[in-house]
C-alpha positions in Angstrom: -26.1 -37.6 33.8 -24.9 -34.1 33.1 -21.4 -34.9 34.6 -21.2 -38.1 32.3 -22.0 -36.1 29.2 -19.5 -33.4 30.2 -16.8 -36.1 30.7 -17.6 -37.6 27.3 -17.5 -34.4 25.5 -14.1 -33.5 27.4 -12.6 -36.9 26.5 -13.7 -36.5 22.9 -12.2 -33.1 22.5 -8.8 -34.4 24.0 -8.8 -37.3 21.3 -9.7 -34.8 18.6 -7.0 -32.4 19.7 -4.4 -35.3 19.7 -5.5 -36.5 16.1 -5.2 -32.8 14.9 -1.7 -32.5 16.4 -0.7 -35.9 14.8 -2.1 -34.7 11.3 -0.3 -31.4 11.5 3.1 -33.3 12.4 2.5 -35.7 9.4 1.6 -32.7 7.1 4.8 -30.9 8.3 7.0 -33.8 7.6 5.3 -34.6 4.2 5.8 -30.9 3.1 9.6 -31.3 3.9 9.9 -34.3 1.7 9.6 -37.2 4.2 7.6 -40.4 3.5 4.8 -41.8 5.6 5.5 -42.0 9.5 4.2 -45.6 9.8 6.8 -47.0 7.4 9.6 -48.5 9.3 13.0 -50.2 8.0 15.4 -52.8 9.1 18.9 -51.3 8.2 21.9 -53.3 7.7 25.4 -52.0 7.2 28.3 -53.6 5.4 31.9 -52.3 6.0 33.3 -54.6 3.3 31.1 -53.3 0.3 31.8 -49.8 -0.8 29.8 -49.1 -3.9 30.2 -45.3 -5.4 28.3 -45.4 -8.6 28.2 -42.2 -11.0 25.0 -41.0 -12.2 23.0 -42.7 -15.1 22.6 -40.5 -18.2 20.2 -37.7 -17.7 20.1 -38.1 -13.9 22.0 -36.8 -10.9 23.4 -39.1 -7.9 22.7 -38.2 -4.4 24.9 -39.8 -1.5 23.6 -39.2 2.0 25.8 -40.1 4.9 26.0 -40.0 8.7 29.6 -39.7 9.9 28.9 -39.3 13.6 27.2 -41.6 16.1 24.7 -40.3 18.5 25.8 -41.4 22.0 22.4 -41.6 23.3 21.6 -44.6 21.1 24.9 -46.2 21.0 25.2 -45.5 17.3 22.3 -47.6 16.5 19.7 -45.1 15.7 18.0 -45.2 12.3 17.6 -42.1 10.3 15.3 -42.6 7.3 15.7 -40.2 4.3 12.9 -39.1 2.0 12.7 -37.2 -1.3 9.7 -35.5 -2.3 7.5 -37.4 0.0 8.7 -41.0 -0.5 11.4 -42.7 1.6 14.4 -43.6 -0.5 16.6 -45.1 2.3 18.2 -45.0 5.7 21.3 -44.9 7.6 22.2 -46.5 11.0 25.4 -45.3 12.8 28.3 -44.2 10.5 27.1 -45.2 7.1 25.9 -44.0 3.7 23.7 -45.0 0.9 22.9 -43.3 -2.6 20.0 -42.9 -5.0 19.4 -41.1 -8.2 17.1 -38.3 -9.1 16.0 -36.5 -12.2 17.2 -33.0 -12.7 15.1 -30.2 -10.9 14.2 -29.1 -7.5 13.6 -31.8 -4.9 12.9 -31.8 -1.1 15.1 -33.9 1.0 14.2 -35.0 4.4 15.7 -37.0 7.2 13.8 -38.2 10.2 14.3 -40.5 13.1 12.7 -43.8 13.0 11.7 -44.3 16.6 8.7 -45.5 18.6 9.7 -42.6 21.0 7.4 -39.7 20.3 10.1 -37.1 21.1 12.4 -38.8 18.5 9.9 -39.8 15.9 9.0 -36.1 15.7 12.6 -34.9 15.0 14.1 -34.3 11.6 15.8 -31.9 9.1 15.2 -30.9 5.5 16.9 -29.0 2.7 16.2 -28.3 -0.7 18.3 -29.7 -3.6 18.3 -28.3 -7.1 19.8 -31.3 -9.1 21.4 -31.0 -12.6 21.9 -34.0 -14.9 25.4 -35.7 -14.5 26.3 -34.2 -11.0 26.9 -35.9 -7.8 25.7 -34.4 -4.6 26.7 -35.3 -1.0 24.4 -34.6 2.1 25.8 -34.9 5.6 23.3 -35.9 8.2 24.5 -34.9 11.6 22.7 -36.2 14.6 23.1 -34.8 18.0 22.3 -35.6 21.5 19.5 -33.1 22.0 18.3 -35.2 19.9 18.3 -33.3 16.7 19.4 -33.2 13.0 21.1 -31.1 10.7 21.3 -31.8 7.0 24.1 -30.0 4.9 25.1 -30.1 1.4 28.9 -30.9 1.2 31.0 -30.0 -1.9 32.0 -32.5 -4.3 35.7 -32.6 -3.4 35.1 -33.4 0.3 32.1 -35.6 0.0 33.8 -38.7 -1.5 36.8 -38.4 1.2 34.1 -38.4 4.0 32.2 -41.4 2.9 35.4 -43.6 2.3 35.5 -44.8 6.0 31.7 -45.3 6.4 29.7 -48.5 6.1 27.3 -49.0 3.1 23.6 -49.1 4.3 20.9 -51.3 2.8 17.3 -51.7 4.1 14.3 -53.9 4.0 10.8 -52.8 5.0 9.9 -54.1 8.5 7.4 -56.9 8.4 4.6 -54.9 10.0 4.4 -52.5 6.8 3.2 -52.9 3.3 5.8 -50.4 2.0 6.6 -50.6 -1.7 9.9 -49.0 -2.5 9.4 -45.9 -4.8 10.8 -46.0 -8.3 11.9 -42.5 -7.7 12.0 -40.0 -10.5 
């Protein structure tokens, strides 16, 4: 009887420790600007479309692009991008997308979308102070460790670097109840 109780206490403590680790990971990613980990996307890329909108009055435009292709996933890895705790888009392979933000300080995060734990806990973040009327370019570099880097690219090089890339669009996967954020 004592051994059974000891085993139950031990197994309960393992489950509790795992829950605490998952909560800490989720909190870390949320603080960096990522959205909820359970939200997953189907990403489509289109090499024929190449929209390059300018910012709306009173807002800034942000382009996020991936110009390399991680060899370990054959260029098919999905990297979600979040701002201030909400997912705003995703890239897959050599692609880009864009979104607008209000002026001010924002947290931009990119994280793997993967069922593999080592990948799903990998990401990067940066702080962005947006000014109305400006255009920002963020380069997401994925490497084979696996890992991420996000880097703000100057406005002269950014447009040249996204020209050869495909345009990304996304849809929530059927298993989620995600509502796209009207990001402000």
